[in-house]
C-alpha positions as CSV (number, residue, x, y, z in Angstrom):
1,M,72.6,99.1,106.4
2,F,75.5,98.0,103.9
3,R,76.0,94.4,104.5
4,Y,77.0,92.8,101.2
5,A,77.9,94.0,97.9
6,K,78.7,92.2,94.5
7,T,80.8,93.9,92.2
8,L,80.8,93.1,88.4
9,I,83.4,94.6,86.2
10,R,83.0,94.5,82.5
11,R,85.5,95.9,80.1
12,E,86.1,96.0,76.3
13,A,87.0,92.7,74.7
14,C,90.4,91.9,75.4
15,R,91.3,92.3,71.7
16,K,90.3,95.9,72.0
17,A,92.1,96.4,75.1
18,L,95.5,95.3,73.7
19,P,96.5,98.8,72.3
20,N,96.4,99.8,76.0
21,F,98.9,97.4,76.9
22,S,101.1,97.5,74.0
23,T,103.4,100.4,75.0
24,A,106.2,98.2,76.3
25,S,109.0,97.7,73.7
26,S,110.4,94.4,72.9
27,N,113.8,96.1,72.6
28,F,114.0,96.3,76.4
29,P,114.4,93.6,79.0
30,Q,111.1,92.2,79.8
31,V,110.6,90.9,83.3
32,C,107.3,89.4,84.8
33,V,106.5,89.2,88.4
34,I,104.0,86.6,89.7
35,G,102.3,87.9,92.7
36,S,101.3,91.4,93.7
37,G,101.9,91.1,97.4
38,P,104.9,92.9,99.3
39,A,107.5,90.5,97.6
40,G,106.4,91.1,94.1
41,F,106.0,94.9,94.4
42,Y,109.3,95.3,96.3
43,T,111.0,93.4,93.6
44,A,109.4,95.4,91.0
45,Q,110.3,98.8,92.8
46,Q,114.0,97.7,92.9
47,L,114.0,96.6,89.2
48,L,112.6,100.0,88.2
49,K,115.1,101.7,90.4
50,S,118.1,99.9,89.4
51,H,117.6,99.7,85.7
52,S,116.7,102.5,83.3
53,S,114.9,100.6,80.7
54,V,113.7,97.3,82.3
55,Q,109.9,96.7,81.6
56,V,108.1,95.0,84.6
57,D,104.6,93.2,84.4
58,I,103.0,92.0,87.6
59,Y,100.6,89.1,87.4
60,E,97.9,88.4,90.1
61,R,95.4,85.7,90.1
62,L,93.0,88.0,92.2
63,P,91.4,90.8,90.6
64,V,92.9,93.4,93.2
65,P,96.5,93.9,94.2
66,F,98.6,93.8,97.4
67,G,98.1,90.2,98.6
68,L,98.6,89.8,102.3
69,V,98.8,93.4,103.0
70,R,95.2,93.8,101.9
71,Y,94.0,90.2,103.0
72,G,96.4,89.3,105.8
73,V,97.2,92.2,107.8
74,A,95.0,92.5,111.0
75,P,92.3,95.1,110.5
76,D,93.2,96.9,113.7
77,H,96.7,97.3,112.6
78,P,96.1,99.8,109.8
79,E,99.6,101.3,110.1
80,V,101.1,98.2,108.7
81,K,99.2,98.7,105.5
82,N,100.9,102.0,104.8
83,C,103.3,100.2,102.4
84,I,100.3,100.1,100.0
85,N,101.2,103.9,99.3
86,T,104.6,103.0,98.2
87,F,103.2,100.2,96.1
88,T,100.8,102.6,94.5
89,Q,103.5,105.0,93.5
90,T,105.3,102.1,91.9
91,A,102.3,101.1,90.0
92,S,102.0,104.4,88.5
93,K,105.4,104.3,86.8
94,D,105.6,104.1,83.0
95,R,107.5,101.0,82.9
96,I,105.3,98.8,85.0
97,S,101.8,97.1,84.4
98,F,99.4,95.3,86.7
99,L,97.3,92.4,85.3
100,G,95.0,91.1,87.8
101,N,92.6,88.3,87.4
102,V,95.3,86.1,85.7
103,S,96.0,82.9,87.1
104,I,99.6,81.5,86.2
105,G,99.4,77.8,85.7
106,Q,95.9,77.8,84.7
107,D,95.1,80.8,82.5
108,V,98.8,81.1,81.4
109,T,101.3,78.5,81.6
110,F,104.7,78.8,83.1
111,T,106.3,77.7,79.9
112,Q,104.3,80.5,78.0
113,L,105.6,83.1,80.5
114,R,109.2,82.0,80.0
115,K,108.8,82.3,76.3
116,A,107.2,85.9,76.6
117,Y,109.8,87.2,79.0
118,H,113.6,87.4,79.6
119,A,113.2,86.7,83.3
120,V,110.2,85.4,85.4
121,V,110.1,86.1,89.2
122,L,108.0,83.9,91.6
123,A,106.8,86.0,94.3
124,Y,103.3,84.4,95.0
125,G,103.9,83.6,98.6
126,S,102.5,80.8,100.7
127,A,98.8,80.2,99.9
128,Q,98.0,77.0,101.8
129,D,97.8,76.3,105.4
130,R,99.4,73.1,107.1
131,K,97.1,70.6,108.8
132,L,97.1,68.8,112.0
133,N,96.3,65.4,110.5
134,I,94.5,64.3,113.6
135,P,91.0,62.6,113.9
136,G,88.2,65.2,114.1
137,E,89.9,67.7,111.9
138,S,87.0,67.6,109.4
139,L,84.3,68.4,111.9
140,S,82.2,71.4,111.5
141,N,83.9,74.5,113.3
142,V,87.4,73.3,112.8
143,C,89.1,75.8,110.5
144,S,92.7,77.2,109.5
145,A,93.5,80.5,110.8
146,R,94.4,81.6,107.3
147,R,90.8,81.1,106.2
148,F,89.6,82.8,109.3
149,V,91.9,85.8,108.6
150,G,90.8,85.8,104.8
151,W,87.1,86.0,106.2
152,Y,87.5,88.9,108.5
153,N,89.6,90.7,105.8
154,G,87.1,90.3,103.0
155,L,89.0,87.8,100.9
156,P,86.6,86.8,98.1
157,E,87.2,83.1,98.3
158,D,86.6,83.1,102.1
159,A,83.8,85.4,102.1
160,D,81.2,82.5,102.6
161,L,83.2,80.8,105.4
162,K,80.6,79.2,107.7
163,L,81.6,79.3,111.5
164,N,79.3,79.0,114.4
165,L,80.3,81.7,116.8
166,D,77.5,80.7,119.2
167,V,79.9,78.9,121.5
168,E,81.5,80.4,124.7
169,S,85.3,78.7,124.1
170,A,87.5,78.7,121.2
171,A,91.0,77.1,121.0
172,V,93.8,78.2,118.7
173,I,96.4,75.8,118.0
174,G,99.6,77.9,117.6
175,Q,101.1,80.9,119.5
176,G,102.6,83.0,116.6
177,N,101.3,86.5,115.7
178,V,98.6,85.1,113.3
179,A,97.3,83.0,116.3
180,V,97.2,86.2,118.4
181,D,95.5,88.3,115.7
182,V,92.6,85.7,115.3
183,A,92.3,85.6,119.1
184,R,92.2,89.4,119.5
185,I,89.6,89.7,116.8
186,L,87.5,87.1,118.6
187,L,87.7,88.9,121.8
188,S,87.8,92.5,120.8
189,P,84.7,94.8,121.5
190,I,82.5,95.0,118.5
191,D,82.6,98.9,118.8
192,I,86.4,98.9,118.2
193,L,86.1,96.5,115.2
194,R,83.4,98.6,113.6
195,K,86.1,101.3,113.1
196,T,88.3,98.8,111.0
197,D,87.9,97.7,107.5
198,I,86.3,94.5,108.6
199,P,83.3,93.8,106.2
200,E,79.9,94.7,107.5
201,S,78.6,91.0,106.9
202,V,81.6,89.9,109.1
203,L,80.8,92.5,111.7
204,D,77.4,91.3,111.8
205,S,78.5,87.7,112.8
206,L,81.2,88.9,115.2
207,S,78.5,91.0,117.0
208,K,76.4,87.8,117.7
209,S,79.4,85.8,118.9
210,R,79.1,84.3,122.5
211,I,82.9,83.6,122.8
212,K,84.1,84.6,126.0
213,R,87.5,82.5,126.2
214,V,90.3,81.8,123.8
215,V,93.1,79.4,124.5
216,L,96.3,79.5,122.6
217,I,98.1,76.2,122.7
218,G,101.7,75.6,122.1
219,R,103.8,72.5,121.9
220,R,106.8,73.8,124.0
221,G,107.2,76.5,126.8
222,P,106.7,80.2,127.2
223,E,110.3,80.9,126.3
224,H,109.5,79.4,122.8
225,V,106.4,81.4,121.8
226,A,106.5,82.8,118.2
227,L,104.5,86.0,118.9
228,T,106.3,89.4,119.3
229,I,106.2,91.9,122.1
230,K,103.8,94.4,120.3
231,E,101.2,91.7,120.0
232,L,101.5,90.5,123.7
233,R,101.2,94.1,124.9
234,E,97.9,94.5,122.9
235,M,96.5,91.3,124.5
236,I,97.4,92.4,127.9
237,K,95.7,95.8,127.4
238,L,92.7,94.4,125.4
239,K,89.6,96.3,126.5
240,Q,87.0,94.1,128.3
241,C,89.2,91.3,128.4
242,R,91.8,89.7,131.0
243,P,94.7,87.3,130.7
244,N,94.0,83.9,132.7
245,L,97.6,82.6,133.1
246,I,98.7,79.7,135.2
247,P,101.7,81.1,137.3
248,Q,103.5,77.7,137.4
249,D,104.0,78.0,133.6
250,Y,106.2,81.1,134.0
251,Q,108.2,80.7,137.3
252,H,111.2,79.4,135.5
253,L,111.5,82.4,133.3
254,K,113.4,84.9,135.3
255,A,116.1,82.2,135.7
256,L,116.3,81.8,132.1
257,L,116.7,85.6,131.4
258,P,120.6,85.7,131.4
259,T,120.8,83.1,128.6
260,V,118.0,84.6,126.4
261,P,118.9,86.4,123.3
262,R,118.7,90.3,123.6
263,S,116.1,90.2,120.8
264,R,113.7,88.2,122.8
265,K,114.6,89.2,126.5
266,R,112.0,92.1,126.7
267,L,109.4,89.6,125.4
268,I,110.4,87.0,128.0
269,E,110.4,89.7,130.7
270,L,106.9,90.8,129.9
271,L,105.7,87.1,129.9
272,A,107.0,86.4,133.3
273,K,105.7,89.7,134.7
274,T,102.2,89.1,133.4
275,G,102.1,85.5,134.5
276,L,103.8,86.1,138.0
277,D,103.0,89.6,139.2
278,D,99.8,91.5,140.2
279,P,98.8,94.0,137.5
280,D,98.9,97.7,138.3
281,P,95.7,99.0,140.0
282,K,94.4,100.4,136.8
283,L,94.7,97.1,134.9
284,A,93.5,95.2,137.9
285,S,90.3,97.3,138.0
286,A,89.8,96.7,134.4
287,Y,90.3,93.0,134.6
288,A,87.8,92.8,137.3
289,R,85.3,94.1,135.1
290,A,86.2,91.9,132.1
291,K,83.8,89.3,130.9
292,R,86.2,87.8,128.3
293,E,89.6,86.3,128.8
294,W,92.6,84.6,127.1
295,Q,95.0,81.9,128.1
296,L,98.3,80.6,127.0
297,R,98.8,76.9,127.5
298,F,102.1,75.2,127.0
299,L,103.7,71.8,126.5
300,L,100.7,70.4,124.7
301,S,100.2,68.8,121.3
302,P,96.6,68.2,119.8
303,V,95.9,64.4,119.1
304,E,92.3,64.3,118.5
305,I,89.4,66.9,118.1
306,L,86.3,65.4,120.0
307,P,82.9,65.7,118.5
308,T,79.6,66.7,120.0
309,E,77.2,63.8,120.7
310,D,75.7,64.1,117.3
311,G,79.1,63.8,115.8
312,Q,78.7,66.9,113.7
313,A,80.5,69.6,115.8
314,V,83.3,70.3,118.2
315,A,83.0,69.5,121.7
316,G,86.8,69.7,122.7
317,I,90.4,68.8,122.1
318,K,92.4,65.9,123.3
319,L,95.8,67.2,124.3
320,A,98.9,65.1,124.8
321,K,101.3,66.6,127.4
322,N,104.9,67.1,126.2
323,R,108.3,67.1,127.9
324,L,111.3,69.1,126.5
325,E,114.5,67.6,125.5
326,G,117.8,69.2,124.3
327,E,119.7,72.2,124.8
328,V,118.1,75.0,126.8
329,L,116.0,77.4,124.7
330,N,116.3,75.0,121.5
331,E,114.6,72.1,123.1
332,R,112.3,70.0,121.1
333,A,108.7,68.7,122.2
334,V,108.3,64.9,122.9
335,Q,104.9,63.7,123.5
336,T,104.1,61.6,126.6
337,E,101.1,59.2,126.9
338,E,99.6,61.5,129.6
339,C,96.6,63.6,128.1
340,E,94.0,66.1,129.1
341,V,90.9,67.5,127.5
342,L,90.2,71.0,126.7
343,E,86.5,71.8,126.2
344,C,85.7,74.2,123.4
345,G,83.2,74.8,120.5
346,L,85.5,76.3,117.8
347,V,89.1,75.2,116.8
348,L,91.4,77.5,114.6
349,R,94.7,75.8,113.6
350,S,97.6,78.4,113.2
351,I,100.5,76.0,112.5
352,G,102.1,77.7,109.4
353,Y,101.7,78.1,105.8
354,K,103.2,76.6,102.7
355,G,103.6,77.5,99.1
356,I,102.3,75.5,96.1
357,S,103.9,74.5,92.9
358,I,102.6,76.3,89.7
359,D,104.5,74.0,87.2
360,P,106.0,70.7,87.5
361,S,109.3,71.8,86.1
362,L,109.9,73.9,89.1
363,P,112.3,72.4,91.7
364,F,109.5,72.4,94.4
365,D,110.0,71.1,97.9
366,E,106.7,69.6,99.1
367,K,107.9,69.4,102.8
368,T,108.9,73.1,103.2
369,G,106.4,74.5,100.7
370,T,109.2,76.5,98.8
371,V,110.9,76.7,95.4
372,A,114.5,75.6,95.7
373,N,116.8,78.7,95.1
374,E,120.2,80.1,96.0
375,N,120.1,83.6,96.7
376,G,116.9,84.3,94.9
377,K,118.1,82.3,91.8
378,V,115.7,79.3,91.2
379,V,117.8,76.0,91.0
380,G,118.2,74.7,87.4
381,Q,116.0,77.3,85.9
382,K,118.1,80.0,84.3
383,G,116.2,83.3,84.1
384,V,113.9,82.3,87.0
385,Y,113.9,83.9,90.3
386,A,112.2,83.7,93.5
387,S,111.3,86.3,96.3
388,G,109.6,86.3,99.6
389,W,107.9,83.4,101.1
390,I,107.9,81.1,98.2
391,S,111.7,81.3,98.5
392,T,112.1,81.4,102.1
393,G,109.0,79.8,103.6
394,P,106.5,81.9,105.7
395,V,109.1,83.6,108.1
396,G,109.5,87.2,109.2
397,V,107.4,90.3,108.6
398,I,106.8,92.6,105.7
399,L,110.4,94.3,106.4
400,S,112.1,91.0,105.9
401,T,110.0,90.4,102.7
402,M,111.1,93.9,101.5
403,T,114.7,92.7,102.0
404,S,114.0,89.7,99.9
405,G,112.4,91.7,97.3
406,F,115.1,94.2,97.2
407,N,117.8,91.5,96.9
408,T,116.1,89.6,94.2
409,G,115.7,92.7,92.1
410,K,119.3,93.6,92.4
411,I,120.3,90.2,91.6
412,I,118.3,90.4,88.2
413,V,119.7,93.7,87.3
414,A,123.2,92.4,88.1
415,D,122.6,89.4,85.8
416,I,121.2,91.6,82.9
417,E,124.2,93.9,83.1
418,S,126.8,91.1,83.4
419,G,125.1,89.4,80.4
420,E,124.5,86.2,82.6
421,L,120.8,86.8,81.7
422,D,120.6,87.2,77.9
423,T,118.4,90.1,77.0
424,S,119.7,90.4,73.4
425,E,116.7,88.4,71.8
426,P,113.5,90.7,71.7
427,K,110.7,89.4,73.8
428,S,107.0,90.5,73.5
429,G,106.3,90.3,77.2
430,K,102.6,91.2,78.0
431,V,101.5,91.4,74.5
432,E,102.0,87.9,73.8
433,V,100.2,86.9,77.1
434,L,97.4,89.2,76.5
435,K,96.8,87.3,73.1
436,I,96.8,84.0,75.0
437,I,94.2,85.0,77.6
438,A,92.1,86.8,74.9
439,E,91.8,83.5,73.0
440,K,90.2,82.1,76.1
441,G,87.9,84.9,76.7
442,L,89.4,86.1,79.8
443,Q,89.7,89.6,81.0
444,P,92.7,91.2,83.0
445,V,92.2,93.8,85.4
446,T,94.5,96.9,85.4
447,F,95.7,99.1,88.1
448,D,93.2,101.8,86.8
449,D,90.4,99.4,87.3
450,W,91.6,98.8,90.8
451,T,91.7,102.4,91.8
452,R,88.1,102.9,90.8
453,L,87.1,100.0,93.1
454,D,89.4,101.5,95.6
455,D,87.8,104.9,95.4
456,F,84.2,103.3,95.9
457,E,85.3,101.1,98.9
458,I,86.7,104.2,100.5
459,K,83.6,106.3,99.9
460,V,81.4,103.6,101.1
461,G,83.5,103.1,104.2
462,T,83.5,106.9,105.1
463,D,79.7,106.8,105.0
464,L,79.8,103.9,107.7
465,G,82.7,105.6,109.8
466,K,85.3,103.1,108.6
467,P,88.4,103.2,106.5
468,R,86.8,101.3,103.7
469,E,84.1,98.8,103.0
470,K,85.7,96.0,101.1
471,I,83.8,94.4,98.2
472,T,83.9,90.6,98.9
473,E,82.7,89.4,95.5
474,I,84.4,90.7,92.3
475,R,83.3,89.0,89.0
476,V,84.9,90.1,85.6
477,T,83.0,89.4,82.6
478,N,82.7,90.3,78.8
479,D,78.9,90.1,78.8
480,S,76.6,92.9,79.0
481,H,73.9,92.7,81.6
482,H,70.7,94.6,81.7
483,N,70.8,95.1,85.4
484,I,74.5,96.6,85.3
485,E,74.6,100.3,86.1
486,R,76.7,101.9,83.5
487,R,78.9,104.8,84.9
488,S,80.7,107.0,82.5
489,R,84.3,106.1,82.1
490,P,87.2,106.5,79.8
491,K,88.2,103.8,77.4
492,G,88.7,100.6,79.5
493,I,85.3,101.2,81.1
494,V,84.4,99.6,84.4
495,Y,80.7,98.8,84.6
496,V,79.7,98.4,88.3
497,K,76.4,97.2,89.9
498,F,76.3,97.3,93.6
499,M,73.5,95.2,95.3
500,W,72.5,95.7,98.9
């Protein structure tokens, strides 16, 4: 059984690879994009479409492209990943390059990038999760939903995440779509998950899970949940699983419906129906046979994660009961002194992401985790732009990120054409950057390298009856290795050794 693979990619020394990257002319506008997720690719797409000579280089700290589309979208939502087809078409254009395995701020400084390019686009998203900052958060089996999502999506840095799934109950702090995603993965029948691109090593762990109950905890009421109706429907119809909702929590929803915005009315109606009405006979029969369940709990804030007797693992969560204050539908949660304890053996926090700063010169807001910008233009940094979550915070879906990327691309082109962005002075672009990383003995990964790995993942996945089998460890090295299997490649060779 294919359970785990290590991929080692070796290419010619960087100095030999330089000619392959030197096609960009310094006479054209040079733009670099930091981050190869949706924000980065949609910005690049707009730049190429709107300007006939702009040269775009996309830098990515990981060896592979696509960011949260590859490592954040739920494995059982493959249709959401279809934008990868568009990104691949964009990457095939003559005036664009992908350079993976390059960490901006570490391998190449932001100052060096600004010197090499006419414009720099920050599109690297929100890579850190927010913490609860309560006692017990450092206990074993307390984890961020972000890392859990990275684990089941094959993100290399989370591939070795150690979680004990030999427990019966899990608590998820948060009620957004990410919280629902992790709950659904924990509760889905393993036969369904085997048909997704979840790595085999993760499937092995999930197949041994004893989790029968997942509780999603929110600070406010059901009318404030951040999940969307699609995710709620999936949970209601989840095979071999049933909702266990407290009717009293939903009794006020029907009276609220006339004041609920149209965009949320159907969601609130479905919540009320699920919480108050008997299911149809077919669902009722399925619920009666179900051995797993999920629950939404409201007006609760975690104040402490309680340890087991040995003090090493999770025994439960102490939750403060909240009351709501303020205008209807826009209330804020206020903690009271009344508390309850929820027993559980696993805690996943899903309370949002935040970005990080890659350079002290950037106007970074630590509280929001974003770079200060006005309509995509970074404040006080001429020629520097921001796109996606690093500019807006972690809000919206891929469609809203696409809009952000397109807008940023249009703004850059407008600045070029108006002369506000001075492109008269020639810039060397990636040629200069490649010299910098070559001096450090580092290797960029090209889009051609990625397509070879992509082909391999799909081939192995097909043999296993799934879309792909993701490689969870990718190392790029200059050094030869006597155990590496050489496969014939054109110049820019990729040497790969797969170990079972």
